[in-house]
Backbone as numpy.savetxt, mean C-alpha at the origin, in Angstrom:
# Nx Ny Nz CAx CAy CAz Cx Cy Cz
23.43 1.49 -2.06 22.23 0.92 -1.47 21.25 0.51 -2.55
21.13 1.31 -3.58 20.16 1.03 -4.60 20.83 0.64 -5.88
20.07 -0.06 -6.75 20.57 -0.44 -8.05 20.11 0.58 -9.08
20.80 0.62 -10.22 20.40 1.49 -11.30 20.03 0.66 -12.48
19.34 1.28 -13.44 18.90 0.62 -14.65 19.25 1.52 -15.80
19.83 0.97 -16.88 20.30 1.79 -17.98 19.17 2.58 -18.62
18.01 1.98 -18.72 16.83 2.70 -19.19 15.95 2.98 -17.99
15.88 4.22 -17.56 15.17 4.56 -16.32 13.69 4.27 -16.44
13.20 3.59 -15.41 11.78 3.25 -15.39 11.01 4.44 -14.82
10.03 4.90 -15.55 9.16 5.96 -15.05 7.94 5.31 -14.43
7.63 5.69 -13.21 6.52 5.01 -12.51 5.59 6.07 -11.95
4.46 6.25 -12.63 3.53 7.27 -12.19 2.26 6.62 -11.66
1.51 7.37 -10.96 0.39 6.73 -10.29 -0.83 7.61 -10.22
-1.93 6.94 -9.89 -3.15 7.66 -9.52 -3.62 7.13 -8.18
-3.86 8.00 -7.24 -4.34 7.56 -5.94 -5.81 7.81 -5.84
-6.53 6.81 -5.36 -7.95 7.03 -5.10 -8.25 6.56 -3.69
-9.21 7.27 -3.07 -9.62 7.02 -1.70 -8.41 6.91 -0.80
-8.27 5.79 -0.04 -7.15 5.66 0.89 -5.97 4.95 0.28
-5.87 4.88 -0.98 -4.74 4.19 -1.58 -4.46 4.68 -2.95
-3.91 3.84 -3.81 -3.47 4.30 -5.08 -3.34 3.17 -6.06
-3.58 3.51 -7.36 -3.36 2.55 -8.42 -2.10 2.94 -9.14
-1.18 2.02 -9.27 0.06 2.35 -9.95 0.26 1.41 -11.11
0.14 1.91 -12.30 0.42 1.13 -13.49 1.47 1.91 -14.25
2.72 1.44 -14.23 3.81 2.25 -14.67 4.24 1.91 -16.08
5.27 2.64 -16.54 5.65 2.49 -17.92 7.14 2.71 -18.09
7.68 2.21 -19.22 9.11 2.29 -19.49 9.35 3.10 -20.75
10.05 4.25 -20.59 10.39 5.09 -21.73 9.15 5.50 -22.53
8.08 5.91 -21.82 6.85 6.25 -22.52 6.66 7.75 -22.69
7.61 8.54 -22.25 7.43 9.99 -22.30 7.25 10.48 -23.73
7.87 9.79 -24.70 7.77 10.20 -26.08 6.79 9.33 -26.87
5.93 8.60 -26.16 5.02 7.68 -26.84 4.04 8.44 -27.72
3.83 7.93 -28.92 2.89 8.55 -29.83 1.79 7.59 -30.25
1.94 6.31 -29.92 0.94 5.34 -30.30 -0.34 5.56 -29.51
-1.47 5.27 -30.14 -2.75 5.44 -29.49 -3.07 4.27 -28.57
-2.47 3.13 -28.84 -2.73 1.94 -28.04 -1.42 1.40 -27.50
-1.43 0.93 -26.28 -0.23 0.37 -25.67 -0.59 -0.97 -25.02
0.42 -1.79 -24.83 0.22 -3.08 -24.17 0.45 -2.87 -22.68
-0.63 -2.58 -21.98 -0.55 -2.24 -20.56 -0.02 -3.40 -19.73
-0.50 -4.61 -20.03 -0.07 -5.78 -19.29 1.43 -6.01 -19.44
1.93 -5.81 -20.65 3.36 -5.99 -20.89 4.18 -4.98 -20.09
3.70 -3.76 -19.99 4.39 -2.73 -19.22 4.49 -3.14 -17.75
3.40 -3.66 -17.21 3.42 -4.12 -15.82 4.41 -5.27 -15.63
4.38 -6.21 -16.54 5.27 -7.38 -16.44 6.73 -6.96 -16.51
7.05 -6.01 -17.38 8.43 -5.55 -17.51 8.91 -4.87 -16.23
8.02 -4.09 -15.62 8.45 -3.41 -14.39 8.63 -4.39 -13.24
7.76 -5.38 -13.15 7.95 -6.39 -12.11 9.29 -7.09 -12.27
9.65 -7.41 -13.50 10.94 -8.05 -13.74 12.08 -7.12 -13.35
11.96 -5.84 -13.66 12.97 -4.85 -13.27 13.12 -4.80 -11.75
12.03 -4.98 -11.02 12.04 -4.94 -9.56 12.51 -6.26 -8.95
12.81 -7.25 -9.80 13.23 -8.56 -9.28 12.07 -9.43 -8.85
10.89 -9.19 -9.42 9.68 -9.90 -9.02 9.15 -10.77 -10.14
8.47 -11.83 -9.76 7.71 -12.65 -10.70 6.26 -12.70 -10.25
5.35 -12.87 -11.20 3.93 -12.88 -10.90 3.46 -14.32 -10.66
2.69 -14.51 -9.59 2.24 -15.85 -9.22 0.78 -15.84 -8.81
0.18 -17.02 -8.75 -1.19 -17.19 -8.28 -1.23 -18.32 -7.26
-1.98 -18.11 -6.18 -2.10 -19.12 -5.13 -3.57 -19.24 -4.74
-4.15 -20.42 -4.92 -5.55 -20.62 -4.55 -5.65 -21.03 -3.08
-6.48 -20.29 -2.35 -6.74 -20.58 -0.95 -8.25 -20.63 -0.78
-8.79 -21.83 -0.65 -10.25 -21.97 -0.61 -10.86 -21.53 -1.92
-11.81 -20.59 -1.87 -12.46 -20.12 -3.09 -11.86 -18.82 -3.61
-10.66 -18.48 -3.11 -9.99 -17.25 -3.54 -8.71 -17.60 -4.28
-8.53 -17.00 -5.44 -7.28 -17.15 -6.19 -6.48 -15.86 -6.02
-5.50 -15.89 -5.15 -4.68 -14.71 -4.87 -3.65 -14.53 -5.98
-3.56 -13.34 -6.52 -2.45 -12.99 -7.41 -1.45 -12.18 -6.59
-0.17 -12.45 -6.81 0.85 -11.74 -6.04 2.17 -11.73 -6.78
3.03 -10.82 -6.37 4.39 -10.76 -6.87 5.33 -11.27 -5.79
6.39 -11.95 -6.22 7.35 -12.49 -5.27 8.75 -12.34 -5.83
9.70 -12.02 -4.97 11.07 -11.89 -5.41 12.03 -11.98 -4.25
13.32 -12.10 -4.58 14.34 -12.22 -3.55 14.53 -13.66 -3.12
15.58 -13.88 -2.34 15.93 -15.21 -1.86 15.01 -15.62 -0.72
14.37 -16.78 -0.85 13.42 -17.22 0.19 14.11 -17.53 1.50
15.43 -17.65 1.50 16.16 -17.88 2.74 16.36 -16.60 3.55
16.12 -15.46 2.92 16.25 -14.18 3.61 14.95 -13.85 4.36
15.00 -12.91 5.31 13.77 -12.49 6.01 12.71 -12.03 5.01
11.45 -12.32 5.32 10.35 -12.01 4.41 9.69 -10.68 4.76
9.37 -9.92 3.72 8.61 -8.67 3.85 7.32 -8.82 3.07
6.21 -8.52 3.71 4.90 -8.50 3.06 4.50 -7.05 2.86
4.24 -6.65 1.61 3.89 -5.27 1.29 2.41 -5.20 0.93
1.66 -4.31 1.60 0.22 -4.21 1.43 -0.15 -2.85 0.86
-0.85 -2.86 -0.28 -1.20 -1.62 -0.97 -2.48 -1.01 -0.41
-2.79 0.20 -0.89 -3.97 0.91 -0.44 -5.19 0.64 -1.30
-6.29 1.25 -0.94 -7.54 1.09 -1.65 -7.44 1.72 -3.04
-8.01 1.03 -4.03 -7.95 1.54 -5.39 -6.59 1.34 -6.02
-5.75 0.57 -5.36 -4.40 0.34 -5.83 -4.21 -1.12 -6.17
-2.98 -1.50 -6.47 -2.66 -2.91 -6.64 -1.21 -3.14 -6.26
-0.75 -4.36 -6.40 0.61 -4.72 -5.97 1.70 -3.90 -6.65
1.42 -3.41 -7.87 2.46 -2.71 -8.62 2.81 -1.35 -8.03
2.01 -0.85 -7.10 2.36 0.41 -6.45 3.65 0.30 -5.65
4.06 -0.93 -5.32 5.27 -1.16 -4.52 6.51 -1.47 -5.37
6.40 -1.51 -6.67 7.50 -2.01 -7.48 8.80 -1.23 -7.32
8.71 0.09 -7.26 9.92 0.90 -7.12 10.64 0.60 -5.80
9.86 0.41 -4.74 10.45 0.09 -3.44 10.96 -1.35 -3.44
10.20 -2.26 -4.03 10.63 -3.67 -4.09 11.95 -3.81 -4.83
12.18 -2.97 -5.82 13.44 -2.99 -6.58 14.66 -2.90 -5.66
14.54 -2.15 -4.58 15.65 -1.98 -3.65 15.59 -2.92 -2.45
14.54 -3.70 -2.34 14.41 -4.67 -1.25 14.81 -6.08 -1.67
14.51 -6.46 -2.90 14.72 -7.85 -3.33 16.17 -8.31 -3.29
17.18 -7.43 -3.40 18.56 -7.94 -3.27 18.88 -8.47 -1.87
18.11 -8.03 -0.87 18.45 -8.36 0.52 17.35 -9.15 1.26
16.13 -9.13 0.73 15.00 -9.73 1.43 14.14 -10.55 0.48
13.36 -11.44 1.07 12.32 -12.16 0.34 11.07 -11.30 0.39
10.55 -10.90 -0.77 9.47 -9.93 -0.85 8.22 -10.57 -1.45
7.07 -10.37 -0.79 5.79 -10.86 -1.27 4.80 -9.70 -1.28
4.11 -9.51 -2.43 3.18 -8.38 -2.57 1.87 -8.89 -3.17
0.85 -9.12 -2.35 -0.43 -9.62 -2.89 -1.33 -8.50 -3.41
-2.15 -8.85 -4.40 -3.28 -8.00 -4.76 -4.37 -8.25 -3.73
-4.80 -7.20 -3.06 -5.86 -7.32 -2.07 -7.23 -7.35 -2.77
-8.27 -7.80 -2.08 -9.57 -8.06 -2.72 -10.12 -6.95 -3.59
-10.03 -5.70 -3.16 -10.64 -4.62 -3.93 -9.93 -4.37 -5.26
-8.70 -4.89 -5.43 -7.94 -4.59 -6.63 -8.08 -5.65 -7.71
-8.62 -6.80 -7.38 -8.71 -7.88 -8.36 -9.98 -8.68 -8.11
-11.13 -8.01 -8.26 -12.40 -8.60 -7.86 -12.76 -9.85 -8.66
-12.18 -10.01 -9.86 -12.50 -11.18 -10.68 -12.04 -12.48 -10.03
-11.05 -12.39 -9.15 -10.50 -13.59 -8.53 -11.09 -13.87 -7.15
-12.01 -13.01 -6.72 -12.66 -13.18 -5.42 -14.15 -13.43 -5.63
-14.80 -14.11 -4.70 -16.24 -14.37 -4.84 -17.03 -13.08 -5.03
-18.14 -13.19 -5.75 -18.93 -12.00 -6.10 -19.40 -11.22 -4.88
-19.80 -11.91 -3.83 -20.31 -11.24 -2.63 -19.27 -11.27 -1.50
-18.04 -11.07 -1.85 -16.95 -11.15 -0.88 -17.09 -10.07 0.19
-16.88 -10.46 1.44 -16.96 -9.56 2.58 -15.69 -8.71 2.64
-15.83 -7.40 2.38 -14.68 -6.51 2.30 -14.33 -5.84 3.62
-14.93 -6.25 4.72 -14.60 -5.65 6.01 -13.15 -5.96 6.38
-12.54 -5.05 7.15 -11.15 -5.26 7.56 -10.98 -6.54 8.36
-11.98 -6.86 9.18 -11.89 -8.08 9.97 -11.78 -9.31 9.07
-12.64 -9.38 8.05 -12.63 -10.54 7.17 -11.38 -10.56 6.29
-11.01 -9.40 5.76 -9.81 -9.36 4.90 -8.57 -9.75 5.70
-8.51 -9.36 6.97 -7.39 -9.76 7.83 -7.34 -11.27 7.97
-8.48 -11.90 8.16 -8.52 -13.36 8.30 -8.14 -14.06 7.00
-8.64 -13.54 5.88 -8.30 -14.14 4.59 -6.83 -13.94 4.26
-6.28 -12.80 4.65 -4.86 -12.56 4.46 -4.04 -13.55 5.27
-4.48 -13.83 6.48 -3.78 -14.82 7.32 -3.75 -16.18 6.63
-4.87 -16.58 6.03 -4.91 -17.87 5.33 -3.95 -17.89 4.15
-3.88 -16.77 3.43 -2.92 -16.67 2.33 -1.50 -16.80 2.85
-1.19 -16.10 3.93 0.15 -16.10 4.52 0.54 -17.51 4.97
-0.39 -18.19 5.61 -0.11 -19.56 6.07 0.09 -20.51 4.89
-0.75 -20.39 3.87 -0.62 -21.27 2.71 0.69 -21.02 1.97
1.13 -19.77 1.96 2.41 -19.43 1.33 3.60 -19.74 2.24
3.32 -20.17 3.48 4.36 -20.54 4.46 5.33 -19.40 4.74
4.79 -18.21 4.97 5.63 -17.05 5.29 5.23 -16.42 6.63
4.48 -17.15 7.47 3.91 -16.55 8.67 4.92 -16.28 9.78
6.05 -16.94 9.77 7.01 -16.78 10.87 7.88 -15.54 10.69
7.99 -14.74 11.76 8.87 -13.57 11.76 8.65 -12.68 10.54
7.40 -12.34 10.30 7.03 -11.60 9.10 7.16 -10.09 9.32
7.91 -9.44 8.43 7.97 -7.98 8.39 6.84 -7.50 7.48
6.02 -6.58 7.96 4.86 -6.13 7.18 4.92 -4.62 6.99
4.74 -4.18 5.75 4.66 -2.75 5.44 3.32 -2.48 4.79
2.66 -1.40 5.20 1.36 -1.08 4.62 1.20 0.41 4.40
0.62 0.74 3.26 0.32 2.14 2.94 -1.19 2.38 3.00
-1.61 3.43 3.66 -3.00 3.84 3.74 -3.85 2.71 4.33
-4.90 2.27 3.64 -5.71 1.21 4.23 -4.92 -0.09 4.32
-3.89 -0.25 3.48 -2.99 -1.39 3.63 -2.23 -1.33 4.94
-1.94 -0.11 5.41 -1.31 0.06 6.71 -2.26 -0.27 7.84
-3.53 0.10 7.68 -4.53 -0.27 8.69 -4.67 -1.79 8.77
-4.64 -2.44 7.62 -4.71 -3.90 7.57 -3.49 -4.52 8.25
-2.31 -3.95 8.01 -1.09 -4.43 8.65 -1.20 -4.30 10.17
-1.77 -3.20 10.63 -1.93 -2.96 12.07 -2.90 -3.96 12.68
-4.02 -4.19 12.01 -4.99 -5.19 12.49 -4.33 -6.56 12.59
-3.58 -6.92 11.56 -2.93 -8.23 11.52 -1.91 -8.36 12.66
-1.09 -7.34 12.84 -0.04 -7.39 13.86 -0.62 -7.48 15.27
-1.75 -6.83 15.50 -2.37 -6.88 16.82 -3.00 -8.25 17.08
-3.43 -8.92 16.02 -4.07 -10.23 16.17 -3.04 -11.36 16.18
-1.91 -11.17 15.50 -0.89 -12.21 15.42 0.48 -11.64 15.83
0.56 -11.16 17.07 1.80 -10.50 17.51 3.01 -11.43 17.51
2.79 -12.73 17.77 3.91 -13.66 17.85 4.55 -13.91 16.50
3.84 -13.61 15.42 4.35 -13.86 14.08 4.82 -12.60 13.36
4.63 -11.44 13.98 4.96 -10.18 13.33 6.30 -9.67 13.83
7.28 -9.62 12.95 8.63 -9.19 13.31 8.74 -7.67 13.37
8.11 -6.97 12.40 8.17 -5.52 12.39 7.04 -4.96 11.54
6.80 -3.65 11.69 5.78 -2.94 10.93 6.37 -1.67 10.32
5.93 -1.36 9.10 6.11 -0.03 8.51 4.71 0.48 8.20
4.34 1.61 8.80 3.01 2.18 8.61 3.14 3.55 7.96
2.37 3.74 6.88 2.41 5.01 6.15 0.99 5.51 5.86
0.71 6.72 6.31 -0.51 7.43 5.91 -1.79 6.66 6.20
-1.89 6.09 7.39 -3.05 5.27 7.71 -4.14 6.10 8.38
-5.37 5.60 8.30 -6.49 6.26 8.95 -7.01 5.43 10.11
-8.04 5.95 10.77 -8.63 5.28 11.92 -9.23 6.31 12.86
-9.87 5.88 13.93 -10.48 6.82 14.88 -9.45 7.46 15.82
-8.54 8.22 15.24 -7.52 8.91 16.03 -8.08 10.23 16.58
-7.58 10.66 17.72 -8.00 11.94 18.30 -7.63 13.11 17.40
-6.50 12.98 16.70 -6.00 14.09 15.89 -6.43 14.05 14.43
-7.37 13.19 14.10 -7.88 13.17 12.73 -8.64 14.46 12.46
-8.18 15.27 11.51 -8.86 16.54 11.27 -9.16 16.83 9.81
-9.07 15.81 8.95 -9.49 16.03 7.57 -10.93 15.55 7.40
-11.62 16.11 6.44 -13.00 15.72 6.21 -13.11 14.25 5.83
-12.06 13.71 5.20 -12.09 12.32 4.75 -12.01 11.33 5.92
-11.34 11.72 6.99 -11.26 10.85 8.16 -12.43 11.07 9.11
-12.90 12.29 9.19 -14.05 12.56 10.05 -15.31 11.90 9.52
-15.42 11.84 8.21 -16.56 11.19 7.57 -16.08 10.52 6.28
-15.69 9.23 6.37 -15.11 8.54 5.21 -15.98 8.53 3.96
-17.28 8.83 4.10 -18.14 8.89 2.91 -17.59 9.90 1.90
-16.92 10.94 2.40 -16.34 11.94 1.50 -15.25 11.36 0.62
-14.72 10.21 0.99 -13.72 9.57 0.14 -14.28 9.22 -1.24
-15.60 9.08 -1.31 -16.20 8.76 -2.59 -16.00 9.88 -3.61
-15.71 11.08 -3.13 -15.40 12.17 -4.04 -14.09 11.92 -4.79
-13.29 11.00 -4.27 -11.99 10.71 -4.87 -12.00 9.44 -5.72
-13.16 8.90 -5.97 -13.27 7.74 -6.85 -13.35 8.23 -8.29
-12.54 7.66 -9.14 -12.58 7.99 -10.57 -13.72 7.17 -11.17
-14.85 7.81 -11.40 -16.03 7.11 -11.88 -16.43 7.51 -13.29
-15.79 8.56 -13.81 -16.11 9.02 -15.17 -14.90 9.74 -15.75
-14.82 9.81 -17.08 -13.69 10.52 -17.71 -13.59 11.95 -17.20
-12.36 12.37 -16.87 -12.13 13.72 -16.38 -11.88 13.80 -14.89
-12.21 12.73 -14.13 -11.98 12.74 -12.68 -10.51 12.63 -12.32
-9.74 12.10 -13.22 -8.34 11.74 -12.97 -7.51 12.88 -12.39
-7.53 14.04 -13.08 -6.65 15.14 -12.68 -7.00 15.67 -11.29
-8.29 15.77 -10.99 -8.71 16.26 -9.67 -8.19 15.35 -8.57
-8.30 14.04 -8.78 -7.85 13.09 -7.77 -6.34 13.19 -7.58
-5.61 13.29 -8.68 -4.15 13.42 -8.59 -3.75 14.63 -7.74
-4.37 15.75 -8.00 -4.02 16.98 -7.29 -4.37 16.90 -5.82
-5.43 16.17 -5.49 -5.84 16.04 -4.10 -4.93 15.08 -3.34
-4.53 14.00 -3.99 -3.79 12.95 -3.31 -2.29 13.23 -3.19
-1.74 13.94 -4.14 -0.29 14.14 -4.17 0.08 15.61 -3.99
1.24 15.83 -3.41 1.73 17.20 -3.25 2.22 17.76 -4.58
2.92 16.94 -5.35 3.42 17.34 -6.67 3.11 16.23 -7.67
1.91 16.23 -8.23 1.54 15.16 -9.17 2.50 15.10 -10.35
2.91 13.91 -10.76 3.84 13.78 -11.88 3.14 13.94 -13.22
3.92 14.24 -14.24 3.39 14.26 -15.60 3.14 12.82 -16.06
2.01 12.59 -16.69 1.68 11.28 -17.23 1.26 11.44 -18.69
1.95 10.79 -19.62 1.57 10.89 -21.03 0.11 10.50 -21.24
-0.50 11.12 -22.24 -1.92 10.92 -22.48 -2.33 9.48 -22.70
-1.47 8.68 -23.38 -1.83 7.29 -23.64 -1.90 6.49 -22.36
-1.02 6.80 -21.41 -1.04 6.12 -20.11 -2.25 6.58 -19.31
-2.46 7.88 -19.29 -3.58 8.43 -18.51 -4.91 7.85 -18.97
-5.09 7.74 -20.27 -6.35 7.21 -20.80 -6.59 5.78 -20.36
-5.56 4.94 -20.45 -5.70 3.54 -20.06 -5.92 3.41 -18.57
-5.21 4.21 -17.80 -5.34 4.12 -16.36 -6.72 4.58 -15.90
-7.21 5.63 -16.50 -8.53 6.11 -16.13 -9.60 5.07 -16.43
-9.47 4.37 -17.55 -10.42 3.29 -17.88 -10.42 2.22 -16.79
-9.23 1.84 -16.35 -9.13 0.80 -15.33 -9.77 1.26 -14.03
-9.56 2.51 -13.67 -10.12 3.03 -12.42 -11.63 3.15 -12.48
-12.15 3.56 -13.62 -13.60 3.63 -13.78 -14.21 2.24 -13.61
-13.54 1.23 -14.16 -14.05 -0.15 -14.05 -14.08 -0.63 -12.61
-13.21 -0.08 -11.75 -13.12 -0.49 -10.36 -13.96 0.37 -9.43
-14.61 1.40 -9.96 -15.25 2.41 -9.11 -16.33 1.83 -8.19
-17.12 0.91 -8.70 -18.20 0.34 -7.88 -17.62 -0.45 -6.70
-16.57 -1.22 -6.96 -15.95 -2.01 -5.90 -15.31 -1.10 -4.85
-14.66 -0.02 -5.30 -14.04 0.90 -4.36 -15.08 1.60 -3.49
-16.24 1.86 -4.06 -17.32 2.46 -3.28 -17.76 1.53 -2.15
-17.80 0.23 -2.42 -18.16 -0.76 -1.40 -17.14 -0.77 -0.26
-15.85 -0.67 -0.63 -14.81 -0.68 0.39 -14.91 0.57 1.27
-15.24 1.70 0.67 -15.40 2.93 1.45 -16.55 2.77 2.45
-17.59 2.08 2.05 -18.67 1.81 3.00 -18.15 1.02 4.20
-17.24 0.08 3.95 -16.66 -0.70 5.05 -15.75 0.17 5.92
-15.03 1.09 5.29 -14.20 2.01 6.06 -15.08 2.84 6.99
-16.21 3.25 6.48 -17.15 4.03 7.31 -17.63 3.22 8.51
-17.64 1.91 8.37 -18.12 1.05 9.46 -17.06 0.77 10.53
-15.81 1.16 10.27 -14.75 0.88 11.23 -15.07 1.50 12.59
-15.64 2.70 12.59 -15.98 3.35 13.86 -17.03 2.57 14.63
-17.82 1.75 13.91 -18.79 0.90 14.60 -18.11 -0.31 15.21
-17.10 -0.86 14.48 -16.38 -2.01 15.00 -15.41 -1.61 16.11
-14.78 -0.44 15.94 -13.75 0.00 16.88 -14.02 1.44 17.28
-14.60 1.63 18.46 -14.65 2.99 18.98 -13.25 3.36 19.44
-13.06 4.59 19.91 -11.70 5.03 20.23 -11.08 4.20 21.35
-11.89 3.78 22.30 -11.35 2.98 23.40 -10.84 1.65 22.90
-11.64 0.96 22.09 -11.23 -0.34 21.55 -10.04 -0.19 20.59
-10.05 0.87 19.81 -8.97 1.11 18.86 -7.65 1.36 19.60
-7.71 2.17 20.64 -6.50 2.45 21.42 -5.98 1.20 22.12
-6.89 0.34 22.56 -6.48 -0.93 23.18 -5.75 -1.81 22.15
-6.27 -1.82 20.92 -5.60 -2.58 19.87 -4.19 -2.05 19.63
-4.05 -0.73 19.59 -2.73 -0.13 19.39 -1.78 -0.51 20.55
-2.30 -0.45 21.76 -1.47 -0.75 22.93 -1.03 -2.21 22.95
-1.82 -3.08 22.35 -1.49 -4.50 22.33 -0.56 -4.89 21.18
-0.25 -3.95 20.32 0.64 -4.23 19.19 2.08 -4.24 19.69
2.77 -5.34 19.50 4.09 -5.54 20.09 5.26 -5.27 19.14
5.02 -5.25 17.86 6.12 -5.23 16.88 6.83 -3.88 16.84
8.16 -3.88 16.68 8.88 -2.64 16.40 8.27 -1.99 15.16
8.05 -0.68 15.21 7.30 -0.01 14.15 8.01 1.24 13.66
8.10 1.35 12.34 8.59 2.55 11.67 7.38 3.27 11.08
7.28 4.56 11.32 6.16 5.37 10.83 6.72 6.42 9.86
6.16 6.45 8.65 6.56 7.43 7.63 5.32 8.14 7.12
5.40 9.48 7.01 4.21 10.27 6.65 4.61 11.42 5.74
3.72 11.77 4.80 3.90 12.98 4.00 3.37 14.19 4.75
4.17 15.23 4.85 3.76 16.41 5.61 2.55 17.09 4.99
2.41 16.99 3.67 1.31 17.65 2.97 0.14 16.69 2.69
0.02 15.64 3.47 -1.06 14.67 3.29 -2.41 15.33 3.59
-3.28 15.40 2.58 -4.60 16.00 2.73 -5.66 14.99 3.14
-5.30 13.70 3.13 -6.28 12.67 3.45 -6.15 12.22 4.90
-4.94 11.85 5.29 -4.64 11.47 6.68 -3.59 12.45 7.19
-4.02 13.47 7.91 -3.13 14.56 8.29 -1.95 14.08 9.12
-0.83 14.79 8.98 0.45 14.36 9.53 0.45 14.28 11.05
-0.42 15.00 11.72 -0.46 14.95 13.20 -0.77 13.55 13.71
-1.40 12.74 12.90 -1.72 11.36 13.30 -0.45 10.57 13.57
0.62 10.88 12.84 1.87 10.12 13.00 2.39 10.20 14.43
2.35 11.39 15.02 2.82 11.56 16.40 1.92 10.84 17.39
0.61 10.91 17.16 -0.33 10.21 18.03 -0.12 8.70 17.93
0.08 8.21 16.72 0.31 6.79 16.51 1.55 6.33 17.26
2.61 7.13 17.20 3.85 6.78 17.90 3.62 6.70 19.41
2.83 7.61 19.94 2.60 7.66 21.39 1.79 6.48 21.89
1.06 5.81 21.01 0.17 4.73 21.43 0.69 3.34 21.11
1.81 3.28 20.40 2.43 1.98 20.10 3.63 1.77 21.01
3.81 0.56 21.51 4.85 0.30 22.50 6.25 0.44 21.94
6.44 0.07 20.68 7.79 0.01 20.14 7.92 0.78 18.84
7.29 1.95 18.80 7.37 2.78 17.60 8.53 3.75 17.69
9.20 3.95 16.56 10.28 4.93 16.48 9.70 6.31 16.18
10.52 7.34 16.36 10.07 8.70 16.05 9.67 8.77 14.59
8.47 9.29 14.29 8.00 9.31 12.90 8.94 10.06 11.96
9.05 9.55 10.74 9.78 10.22 9.67 8.77 11.02 8.88
8.89 12.34 8.89 7.96 13.22 8.17 8.66 13.74 6.92
8.04 13.50 5.77 8.64 13.85 4.49 8.06 15.16 3.96
8.93 16.14 3.74 8.51 17.43 3.21 8.08 17.31 1.75
7.07 18.11 1.38 6.61 18.19 -0.01 6.10 16.84 -0.52
5.52 16.05 0.38 4.97 14.74 0.03 3.53 14.69 0.55
2.63 14.14 -0.28 1.24 14.04 0.09 0.88 12.68 0.66
-0.24 12.14 0.21 -0.77 10.89 0.76 -0.11 9.65 0.18
0.73 9.82 -0.82 1.25 8.66 -1.54 2.78 8.60 -1.51
3.39 8.51 -0.34 4.86 8.47 -0.28 5.47 7.29 -1.02
4.74 6.19 -1.18 5.31 5.03 -1.88 5.72 5.37 -3.30
5.08 6.38 -3.89 5.45 6.78 -5.23 6.01 8.19 -5.30
5.64 9.02 -4.35 6.17 10.38 -4.34 7.60 10.45 -3.81
7.98 9.50 -2.95 9.28 9.60 -2.27 9.83 8.21 -1.98
9.88 7.36 -2.99 10.31 5.97 -2.76 11.73 5.87 -2.23
12.64 6.72 -2.73 14.03 6.64 -2.26 14.18 7.10 -0.81
13.39 8.07 -0.39 13.42 8.49 1.01 12.89 7.37 1.91
11.90 6.65 1.43 11.40 5.51 2.19 12.49 4.45 2.33
13.14 4.11 1.24 14.19 3.10 1.26 15.34 3.51 2.19
15.71 4.78 2.15 16.81 5.26 2.99 16.52 5.07 4.48
15.27 5.09 4.85 14.89 4.89 6.26 14.49 3.45 6.56
13.89 2.78 5.58 13.35 1.45 5.83 14.44 0.37 5.87
15.41 0.45 4.98 16.46 -0.58 4.97 17.24 -0.64 6.28
17.71 0.49 6.84 18.40 0.41 8.14 17.51 -0.13 9.25
16.23 0.24 9.24 15.29 -0.27 10.23 15.15 -1.79 10.11
14.99 -2.29 8.88 14.85 -3.72 8.66 16.10 -4.48 9.11
17.26 -3.94 8.79 18.51 -4.61 9.19 18.64 -4.66 10.71
18.19 -3.61 11.38 18.28 -3.56 12.83 17.36 -4.60 13.47
16.09 -4.63 13.07 15.14 -5.53 13.73 15.37 -6.99 13.35
16.02 -7.22 12.19 16.29 -8.59 11.76 17.74 -9.01 12.04
18.47 -8.16 12.76 19.86 -8.45 13.15 20.73 -8.81 11.94
20.64 -7.98 10.92 21.42 -8.19 9.70 22.56 -7.18 9.62
23.71 -7.58 9.09 24.82 -6.64 8.95 24.58 -5.65 7.83
25.19 -4.50 7.91 25.13 -3.51 6.83 26.04 -3.96 5.71
25.53 -4.03 4.47 26.37 -4.52 3.37 27.48 -3.54 3.03
């Protein structure tokens, strides 16, 4: 099912707020240099995943995204979480590109230089801007969408608004006004700001909170990643303010109606040890979606299954995709 690489790619991450930043590296465990070419590391991993980096201008927004696989195959759109970027999906994309056409955009909070200075970060507006990107890229028909954390919430909003164009959904670790939300971060999203890396030293605390078993990250990688996260801290704080406003846009009645109107076959995957979006939400989500399968609950996994358990995701996601897209098993 999966491909191998002679030099194993190590892909570690930092999760902040409802998502994660993943800037990975190749054979860096023994690195001794004080400076590394971070951009080159990202480019090498995208190539390993079968992806190329592209830019598409839509109005006053220049979208950066990764694309791979045969365009004649069914398309999968992968949406990252807050404080993350498209590279958080590279390990999973590596196993998707042989069979599917894969598109992974950087969402507004991850690449603010390419978006207008006063860009509206509300889910409603981002959903509309995402639709324009999808239409301009000509991938709107029969679109399979996967989203992690707030990327999953965005996928859900999109699918409820454009049900005729959504072929399937994969939802992981999403938040919202659920009855079973029982973490402090979901009850009052302002607490998510405690998970923003805003100064040196925040990194380790965030890792331990977001992941069940945080991976080892060499010091040279950690230093560069922490710098990038600190630079994004103000923008991530703005997005958290918008998350806090979701309850104003969607009370529980309106939110449940949106869920009931979602038509796409849905796969739900959750980390059992998720401290941000507790696992009980997965069962509630299944009960409120018309075509959701029994949730897949991953043991010893926290809020970031895309990096904590990528192979377990692939083992469940590929059969689901083949079923909903009527594809034969290779």
